[in-house]
N, C-alpha and C positions, 0 to 999 in steps of 0.2 A: 742255486746256482751250479750250472751245467758245464762238466770240465771237458774242455776240449782236448780230442786225442792228439798225441805227438807222436808222430812215426821216426824214429832215429835213423837215420840215413849215412852210411858211412862217409867219410870226407874222401874226394872224388882223389886226392893225391895217396889213398889209402888202400885204391883199387887194386885189386890182384896182389896185396902184400899178407904177409902173417906174421906170426910170432912162431918161434921155435927155440926150445932148451931143453937139452937132455941132460938126465939126472941119472948119475950112477948108482949102483946097488950099493955101495958104500955110503955114499949120501942120503940115499933112504934110510940105511942103517942109522946113521947117525940122526937124521931126523925123527927117529922113532924114538931114541934115547930123551929127546927134551921132552920137559915136564910142560902141561898145559900153561902154566905160566908162562915159561918161555917163550912160548909158539904166540900167545897173545901179544907180549911185550914185542917180539919181533915186527908182527903185524901191524900194531899201533908206528912203529918205527917207520915201517913200509908205507903206511897211509900219509904220515907226516911228510915223507918224503917227496910222494908223488904230489900231494895237496902243492908243496912247494916250487914244483917246477912248473905245474900247471899255469896256464894263462888264465884269466878270467873266463873267457870263451869257452876253453876245455872245462873247467869247474862246473859251467852251467850245461855244457852239454852231458857231464858225467850226472848232473844232479836229476837231469830231465831222463836221462837212460834207466837210473835205478827206479824212476817212480813210475813206470811204466808197467 
């Protein structure tokens, strides 16, 4: 079975938009103090949060994007 290639194209409403977040030196130092376990727990919580707020269409779009 031949897999068809799916090209991920940004949504029109997101055109010319971006995401910007500033991190201070203090925040970086605090992050560096965290254990690997704490970082993975944070990642897991963040992943669950993102999944909870996504629509089914957004989830499918992310699934396709990760498999390309």
